[in-house]
N, C-alpha and C positions, 0 to 999 in steps of 0.2 A: 397737564403741566405736573411736572417734581424739580426739585431743587437738590442739589446735593454740599452737604456741608463744607468739603473743602473748598468746592468754586468760590461759597459765599467768601468764608474767611481770608481766599485768596485777594478779594475786593475789597476789604476793610483796611487800612483808613481809604476811603475813596476821595472823591473830589475834596480840595481844598473851597473856601468860600468864607465871607465875614460871618457868618454862624458857625460854621467849625474849621476856623483856622486850623487844626490840625489835621483838617480830614475827617469827611462823615466817618462816622459809628458803626455807621449799617450797610449792607446790603439788601436791594429789593429783590425776592425770591422771584413772586410773579403777582400780578395783580386779576383779580377777573369779579366785576359787577362794582361793587360799595369794599370787596375784602381786596385786604392788600398785605401778603407777608414776605416777612423781613426776618436776617439776620441782625444780632445786637451786639454789638464788643464793645463796649466804651471804655477809654484806659485813662486809668489813675482817677477820672471824677463823669459823673453821669450827671452833665447839665441839661438833660430835656426839660421842655416849660409842657404842662399839660395837654394832652390832644384833641380833638376835637371829634373825634368818634371812640366809642369803646374800643377794648384792646384786650388780648388774652399775654400772657406772656408764660413760653414755656421753658424753663430753665436746661441748658443743653451741656453746660457745664460752669465749672467754678462753685464756690460759696458764698455770701454776704448776706447781707438784709436789706429786705425792698422792705419804705416809708409811703405806705398809702393810705390817706385816709383816715389820719389819727392811728397809727399803726405803726407797731414796727416786726416785719414777718421774715425769722431768720429764710435762706432758701439755700438748697444743693439741686444735684441735678433732678431732673423727674420732676420737680414743683411744675406747679402750672394756678400762676393768678389771674385775675378778673381787677383792669381799673375802667372801670365807667366815665364814658366821655366827661371830659372838664375838672378829671379831680387829678388833684396836684404830687406827683410821685417820682419816688427816686431811689437807684438802687445807692448802698452807701458799702463800707468797709468789706466791698468786692475781692476775690483772691484775681491775680493775675490773668487767670485763664477765663476770666467769667466767660460765658457768651448764654443768649439767649435766642428764638425764637418770638417774632412777636407779629398777633394777628389782629390787624383793624379794621373794623367791619360795620356795618349799620348806617344810617343816616347819621350828618354831622348834627353835634348834640345829643347823642346817643340812642339807645331803642328808651321805649320806653315802658314802665313799667304795665 
C-alpha cells in the first residue's frame, strides 16, 4: 500500500455532510486491520472532536499550534505528535498551507499502558 500526497490533496475537501458542511477536511489514504492513514487539511478552523482510538499526527506542511492534554505545542513540518484516545485536541492558529498525516490505530478506547 502507498499513498501520494498530491492525489490526496486533490480529494480535499471531500463530500459535504451535516458533520462537514464545507466538505470533509480529510482523505483516507488506506486502511489495514485497526490502522487508518489519512491526510487532514482543515480550512480556517479545526472542528474535530476527540477520537475513540489512539492517533499520531505527522506534520507535512504549515505551522501553528496543537492544543492537547492541557498543553500548547507549536508545530512545523517534520514534527510528530501522539494523542491518546479520548483526549480533546485541536489545531489552532495554523497557516493556510497546513496539512498533516493522521494515523489512527489500536482498539477503541486506546491501548492501555
